[in-house]
C-alpha positions, 0 to 999 in steps of 0.5 A: 026032865028032872035033874038033881045034883046030890051033895052036902055043899062041898066045892065038888058039889058046887062044880057039878051043879054049875057044870050041869046047869051050863050043860042044860042051857047049852042043850036047850033042854026043858029041865029043872035042876035041883040041889039036894043037900039032905044026907038022908035023901042022898042016901035014899038014892044009894049014893054014899060018895058025893057028888051025885047026879040023878036024871028022872029018878035014875042015878047017872053019876056018883063020886065024880065031878063030871065035865060039862061035855060029860054031862051033855052026853049023859043028858042026850041019851 
């Protein structure tokens, strides 16, 4: 599983990244979590309000800091 957290480095982006990493660990998933800060790459996903969450190339979340439990639901689908 390829997971990307999109955001320029704001506190909300850091929180989403932390929650995502914790969710992946708790679910025991084989996943690589990457932080994407390049604005052109973020825009390439169609995300213009950060933070964003991309799972296997599909935007699952934009403009919201999801809780660890919300992320676990997203990753379990």
